[in-house]
TORNUDREN-967018 format. One line per field, with one value per residue: residue number from 1; residue in three letters; x, y, z of N, C-alpha, C in turn. Coordinates in Angstrom, 2 decimals, padded with zeros to 5 digits. Last residue first. Layout:
! TORNUDREN-967018
num	[NUM_...]
residuo	[ALA_...]
nu	[X_...]
nv	[Y_...]
nw	[Z_...]
cau	[X_...]
cav	[Y_...]
caw	[Z_...]
cu	[X_...]
cv	[Y_...]
cw	[Z_...]
! end
This chain:
! TORNUDREN-967018
num	[152_151_150_149_148_147_146_145_144_143_142_141_140_139_138_137_136_135_134_133_132_131_130_129_128_127_126_125_124_123_122_121_120_119_118_117_116_115_114_113_112_111_110_109_108_107_106_105_104_103_102_101_100_99_98_97_96_95_94_93_92_91_90_89_88_87_86_85_84_83_82_81_80_79_78_77_76_75_74_73_72_71_70_69_68_67_66_65_64_63_62_61_60_59_58_57_56_55_54_53_52_51_50_49_48_47_46_45_44_43_42_41_40_39_38_37_36_35_34_33_32_31_30_29_28_27_26_25_24_23_22_21_20_19_18_17_16_15_14_13_12_11_10_9_8_7_6_5_4_3_2_1]
residuo	[ALA_GLY_GLY_VAL_LEU_LEU_GLN_LYS_VAL_MET_ASP_ALA_ILE_ALA_LYS_GLY_GLU_ALA_LYS_GLY_ALA_LEU_ALA_LYS_SER_ALA_VAL_GLY_MET_VAL_LYS_GLY_MET_ASP_SER_PRO_ALA_LYS_ALA_GLY_VAL_GLU_ALA_ILE_ILE_LYS_GLN_LEU_GLU_ALA_LYS_LEU_GLU_ASP_ALA_THR_LEU_MET_LYS_PRO_LEU_TYR_GLU_GLU_ILE_VAL_ALA_ALA_GLU_ALA_LEU_GLU_LYS_GLU_ALA_LEU_GLU_ASN_ARG_SER_ALA_GLN_ILE_TYR_GLN_GLU_ALA_ALA_ASP_LYS_ARG_GLN_LYS_LEU_GLN_LYS_GLN_LEU_ILE_LYS_MET_GLU_VAL_ASP_PRO_THR_LEU_SER_ASP_LYS_HIS_GLU_GLY_GLU_THR_LYS_ALA_LEU_LEU_ILE_ALA_SER_LYS_VAL_ALA_ARG_LEU_ALA_GLU_LEU_ARG_LEU_LYS_GLU_LYS_ALA_LEU_MET_ALA_ALA_LYS_ILE_ASP_GLN_ASN_ILE_ARG_GLU_GLU_LEU_THR_MET]
nu	[-061.05_-063.70_-064.87_-066.64_-065.04_-062.81_-064.07_-065.29_-063.01_-061.80_-063.72_-063.76_-061.11_-061.11_-063.05_-061.85_-058.31_-056.56_-056.07_-058.24_-059.72_-059.90_-061.97_-064.19_-064.34_-064.64_-067.23_-068.75_-067.94_-069.07_-071.81_-072.00_-071.41_-072.92_-073.47_-071.28_-070.58_-069.39_-068.15_-067.32_-065.90_-063.32_-062.94_-062.93_-060.65_-058.65_-058.97_-058.21_-055.45_-054.67_-055.35_-053.62_-051.17_-051.44_-051.66_-050.53_-051.97_-050.43_-049.34_-051.41_-050.85_-049.13_-048.24_-050.40_-050.15_-048.08_-049.31_-051.26_-049.67_-048.86_-051.30_-051.86_-049.70_-050.21_-052.58_-051.67_-050.09_-051.89_-054.56_-056.19_-058.37_-057.35_-055.90_-057.96_-059.09_-056.95_-056.81_-059.24_-058.75_-056.61_-057.82_-059.86_-058.31_-057.16_-059.42_-060.24_-058.09_-058.29_-060.76_-060.15_-058.29_-059.98_-061.58_-059.64_-058.84_-061.60_-061.76_-063.73_-065.62_-068.03_-068.85_-071.39_-071.46_-068.63_-066.11_-064.43_-064.54_-063.17_-060.64_-060.02_-060.02_-057.88_-055.78_-055.78_-055.07_-052.55_-051.16_-051.21_-049.81_-047.30_-046.39_-046.13_-044.19_-041.96_-040.37_-039.57_-041.52_-043.75_-043.14_-043.22_-045.94_-047.02_-046.07_-047.58_-050.17_-049.98_-049.70_-052.16_-053.86_-053.11_-051.53_-049.03]
nv	[062.69_062.62_061.02_059.62_058.79_057.54_055.56_054.04_053.17_051.60_049.57_048.43_047.45_045.61_043.84_042.81_043.17_043.77_042.55_041.10_043.93_046.60_046.90_045.77_047.38_049.97_049.94_049.39_051.37_053.70_053.17_052.85_055.41_057.63_058.25_059.73_061.92_062.05_060.73_060.57_058.60_059.76_060.15_057.49_056.58_058.08_057.07_054.41_054.72_055.80_053.68_051.70_052.82_052.85_050.09_048.21_045.49_042.28_040.65_037.87_034.50_032.50_032.89_032.39_029.66_029.71_031.11_029.29_027.33_028.81_029.16_026.48_026.00_027.83_026.79_024.44_025.52_027.03_027.14_028.94_029.83_031.94_030.42_029.23_031.50_032.24_030.04_030.30_032.69_031.87_029.86_031.33_033.12_031.31_030.40_032.83_033.40_031.24_031.87_034.31_033.49_031.98_034.00_035.35_033.50_031.19_027.74_025.22_023.23_025.49_027.68_027.62_024.43_022.20_021.53_023.63_023.70_021.31_021.97_024.02_022.63_020.87_022.67_023.59_021.22_020.78_022.93_022.23_019.76_020.61_022.17_020.14_018.34_018.03_016.27_016.81_015.44_016.95_019.41_018.81_018.15_020.64_022.19_021.15_021.85_024.65_025.07_024.15_026.02_028.42_027.84_029.35]
nw	[009.29_009.95_011.81_010.13_008.00_009.23_010.81_008.81_007.46_009.47_009.81_007.22_007.04_009.13_008.18_005.83_005.56_002.51_000.16_-000.62_-001.97_-002.52_-004.34_-003.01_-000.74_-001.83_-002.94_-000.61_001.21_000.08_000.34_003.15_004.18_004.19_006.78_007.63_004.78_002.27_-000.77_-003.38_-004.57_-004.50_-001.74_-000.90_-002.27_-000.95_001.63_001.22_000.77_003.28_005.00_004.06_004.73_007.54_008.12_005.24_003.41_002.88_-000.03_-001.06_000.14_000.68_003.23_004.88_005.36_007.24_009.31_010.06_011.21_013.43_014.72_015.41_017.16_019.19_020.22_021.35_023.37_024.96_026.20_027.59_026.31_024.87_023.03_021.60_020.39_018.73_017.06_015.70_014.32_012.68_011.13_009.84_008.33_006.51_005.15_004.02_002.35_000.55_-000.62_-001.80_-003.70_-005.37_-006.37_-007.89_-009.81_-010.17_-010.77_-012.22_-011.28_-010.11_-008.72_-007.64_-005.87_-005.66_-006.40_-005.77_-003.00_-002.46_-003.40_-001.56_000.86_000.35_000.19_002.83_004.12_003.05_004.16_006.89_006.84_005.86_007.96_009.90_008.78_006.60_005.07_002.58_001.16_001.92_000.86_-001.87_-002.14_-001.50_-003.58_-005.69_-004.78_-004.79_-007.56_-008.47_-007.17_-008.32_-011.53_-013.40]
cau	[-059.59_-063.30_-063.89_-067.13_-066.28_-062.60_-063.21_-066.10_-063.99_-061.10_-063.33_-064.96_-061.61_-060.16_-063.27_-063.09_-059.48_-056.94_-055.03_-056.97_-059.87_-058.88_-060.64_-063.72_-064.25_-063.43_-066.07_-068.93_-067.61_-067.61_-071.23_-072.34_-070.50_-072.36_-074.54_-071.33_-071.12_-069.16_-068.77_-067.92_-067.33_-063.92_-062.96_-063.94_-061.96_-058.85_-059.19_-059.61_-056.30_-054.45_-055.97_-055.06_-051.48_-051.26_-052.75_-050.35_-051.66_-051.51_-048.97_-050.65_-051.69_-049.82_-047.24_-050.11_-051.20_-047.89_-048.12_-051.67_-050.39_-047.85_-050.59_-052.78_-049.88_-048.98_-052.60_-052.59_-049.47_-050.91_-054.01_-054.85_-058.56_-058.30_-055.18_-057.04_-059.88_-057.46_-055.68_-059.01_-059.85_-056.42_-056.66_-060.21_-059.17_-056.33_-058.58_-061.13_-058.41_-057.10_-060.58_-061.18_-057.87_-058.85_-062.19_-060.37_-057.88_-060.89_-061.79_-062.67_-064.50_-067.73_-067.46_-071.23_-071.86_-069.95_-067.15_-064.55_-065.11_-064.57_-061.38_-060.08_-060.97_-059.22_-056.13_-056.07_-056.33_-053.62_-051.35_-051.79_-051.19_-048.09_-046.61_-047.03_-045.54_-042.45_-040.97_-038.79_-040.12_-043.69_-043.27_-041.96_-044.90_-047.35_-045.56_-046.12_-049.81_-050.22_-048.64_-050.93_-053.98_-052.88_-052.66_-049.36]
cav	[062.80_063.49_061.99_060.26_059.49_058.65_056.57_054.66_053.98_052.79_050.42_049.05_048.42_046.73_044.55_043.58_042.46_044.19_043.44_040.40_042.50_046.17_047.42_045.21_045.93_049.61_050.16_048.62_049.97_053.56_053.46_051.76_054.30_057.24_057.60_058.30_061.63_063.13_060.49_061.82_058.35_059.32_061.30_058.40_056.02_058.22_058.50_054.71_054.14_056.56_055.00_051.49_052.57_054.11_051.00_048.73_046.91_043.11_041.39_039.09_035.69_032.44_032.91_033.79_030.12_028.99_031.69_030.58_027.01_028.34_030.35_027.22_025.18_027.96_028.11_024.36_024.62_027.71_026.00_028.61_028.61_032.24_031.29_028.39_030.71_033.18_030.35_029.12_032.61_032.94_029.55_030.20_033.63_032.10_029.45_032.13_034.31_031.38_030.59_034.25_034.38_031.33_032.98_036.05_033.90_032.40_028.82_026.21_022.88_024.13_027.65_028.28_025.80_022.69_020.53_023.23_024.83_021.46_020.87_024.31_023.74_020.36_021.86_024.53_021.88_019.82_022.87_023.50_019.84_019.65_022.79_021.28_017.91_019.20_015.83_017.46_015.03_015.52_019.29_019.27_017.15_019.46_022.46_021.05_020.44_023.95_025.50_023.51_024.58_028.22_028.16_028.25]
caw	[009.33_008.86_012.28_011.36_007.73_008.30_011.43_009.86_006.75_008.97_010.95_007.79_006.07_009.16_009.44_005.77_006.08_003.86_000.65_-000.49_-001.70_-001.55_-004.67_-004.29_-000.59_-001.10_-003.80_-001.84_001.46_000.19_-000.98_002.24_004.41_002.89_006.02_007.96_006.11_003.22_000.53_-002.92_-004.38_-005.77_-002.62_-000.35_-002.60_-002.40_001.40_001.54_-000.27_002.05_005.18_004.00_003.33_006.81_008.49_006.59_003.54_003.42_001.18_-001.33_000.00_-000.61_002.16_004.52_004.45_005.97_008.67_009.49_009.97_012.48_014.21_014.52_015.95_018.41_019.60_020.22_022.39_024.12_025.46_028.10_027.10_025.95_023.98_022.36_021.33_019.75_017.93_016.54_015.28_013.66_011.96_010.70_009.40_007.42_005.87_004.95_003.44_001.40_000.06_-000.75_-002.61_-004.68_-005.52_-006.84_-008.78_-010.57_-009.79_-012.37_-012.15_-010.56_-009.17_-008.94_-006.18_-005.26_-006.60_-007.18_-003.76_-002.04_-004.03_-003.00_000.67_000.62_-000.98_001.74_004.47_002.77_002.71_006.45_007.34_005.12_006.64_010.11_009.14_007.34_006.33_003.64_001.03_002.24_002.32_-001.27_-002.43_-000.67_-002.24_-005.72_-005.00_-003.53_-006.64_-008.92_-006.89_-006.89_-010.66_-012.52]
cu	[-058.96_-061.80_-063.49_-066.16_-066.80_-063.88_-063.04_-065.32_-064.83_-062.07_-062.68_-064.62_-062.80_-060.62_-062.35_-063.35_-060.68_-058.18_-055.31_-055.84_-058.50_-058.98_-059.56_-062.27_-063.73_-063.26_-064.80_-067.71_-067.75_-067.23_-069.72_-071.73_-070.75_-071.46_-074.07_-072.43_-071.12_-069.55_-068.40_-068.63_-068.05_-065.44_-063.64_-064.07_-063.08_-060.25_-059.41_-059.92_-057.77_-055.36_-055.86_-055.79_-052.98_-051.60_-052.65_-051.51_-051.43_-051.03_-050.12_-050.37_-050.83_-050.71_-047.90_-049.10_-050.92_-048.90_-047.85_-050.50_-050.85_-048.50_-049.51_-052.07_-050.76_-049.09_-051.37_-052.66_-050.36_-050.27_-053.00_-054.29_-057.24_-058.51_-056.09_-056.28_-058.99_-058.26_-056.12_-057.87_-059.65_-057.51_-056.47_-059.06_-059.56_-057.14_-057.72_-060.32_-059.30_-057.39_-059.40_-061.06_-058.88_-058.38_-061.10_-060.98_-058.56_-059.88_-061.03_-062.86_-063.42_-066.58_-067.06_-069.81_-071.52_-070.21_-068.55_-065.71_-065.32_-065.25_-062.87_-060.90_-061.12_-060.28_-057.54_-056.49_-056.74_-054.99_-052.46_-052.10_-051.89_-049.56_-047.54_-047.40_-046.53_-043.92_-041.37_-039.29_-039.26_-042.24_-043.20_-042.00_-043.58_-046.30_-045.89_-045.53_-048.29_-049.80_-048.76_-049.77_-052.71_-052.91_-052.29_-050.50]
cv	[062.69_063.68_063.00_061.36_060.22_059.46_057.79_055.80_054.75_053.72_051.72_049.99_049.17_047.84_045.77_044.41_043.39_043.41_043.91_041.25_041.83_044.70_046.86_045.63_045.28_048.10_049.65_048.72_049.11_052.09_053.21_051.94_053.13_056.01_057.13_057.55_060.12_062.76_061.61_061.67_059.63_059.22_060.95_059.64_056.93_057.75_058.77_056.20_054.51_056.05_055.82_052.83_052.40_053.95_052.32_049.69_047.28_044.57_042.31_039.82_036.89_033.65_032.97_033.90_031.55_029.50_031.02_031.22_028.30_027.98_029.96_028.43_025.92_027.18_028.29_025.70_024.48_026.81_026.52_027.33_028.12_031.04_031.62_029.21_029.82_032.43_031.27_029.40_031.45_032.93_030.61_029.86_032.51_032.59_030.17_031.13_033.64_032.29_030.69_032.96_034.35_032.18_032.25_035.07_034.62_032.73_030.01_027.34_023.94_024.10_026.29_028.19_026.30_024.09_021.02_022.27_024.46_022.57_020.96_023.23_024.08_021.43_021.32_023.76_022.85_020.43_021.88_023.45_021.10_019.70_021.90_021.95_019.07_018.97_017.01_017.06_015.58_015.03_017.83_019.11_017.52_018.39_021.33_021.24_020.25_022.48_024.78_023.82_023.83_026.73_027.90_028.67]
cw	[007.98_008.78_011.21_011.78_008.96_008.06_010.52_010.51_007.77_008.24_010.47_008.94_006.66_008.21_009.53_007.02_006.04_004.27_002.08_000.07_-001.67_-001.18_-003.76_-004.56_-001.86_-000.98_-003.11_-002.74_000.21_000.35_-000.96_000.87_003.45_003.00_004.64_007.20_006.36_004.65_001.51_-001.58_-003.96_-005.66_-003.96_-001.26_-002.11_-002.80_-000.09_001.34_-000.03_000.92_003.90_004.09_003.13_005.33_007.70_006.87_005.01_003.54_001.60_-000.02_-000.37_-000.86_000.78_003.39_003.98_004.94_007.33_008.75_009.28_011.15_013.21_013.91_014.95_017.09_018.71_019.47_021.15_023.06_024.44_027.48_027.70_026.86_025.16_023.40_022.20_020.82_019.07_017.53_016.24_014.72_013.06_011.65_010.37_008.61_006.91_005.78_004.48_002.60_001.02_000.06_-001.45_-003.50_-004.72_-005.85_-007.60_-009.48_-010.33_-011.37_-012.32_-011.56_-009.74_-009.50_-007.56_-005.81_-006.23_-007.42_-005.23_-002.84_-003.69_-003.72_-000.82_000.38_-000.84_000.49_003.37_003.08_002.33_004.95_006.83_005.54_005.80_008.79_009.23_007.65_007.23_005.03_002.16_002.20_002.75_000.25_-001.77_-000.88_-001.27_-004.31_-005.01_-003.66_-005.29_-007.98_-007.30_-006.57_-009.21_-011.59]
! end
């Protein structure tokens, strides 16, 4: 079952259960999927990799919005965004913990033969592909920088 089919089934279930918040989050994801299918290089069919990127983008948007609402002391809106983010996270693979991320990156650094911070580009290229959907790009970059500079 594709992500789109799963989202459609879950939208129907949320409608029947009258789960308004879940329904809003799922409709936003469905909208993003339909938009991706009608434009650009992904016309008509999306690979699982592209689907994951769409979900990650939707999740990041919710978290960024929640952060802005918190800074503006609009906690009720922040809670709504975080609740929608939690719904979207259900469709993403489990994220790596900091220790798991460090272990994976140490393997990649050894494979690539990176020794200095100037090798960060080589490591990031491999790490971004290998850890797509399992860790955020910023977390990967920060950990790579820490490992190459500190040599930990």
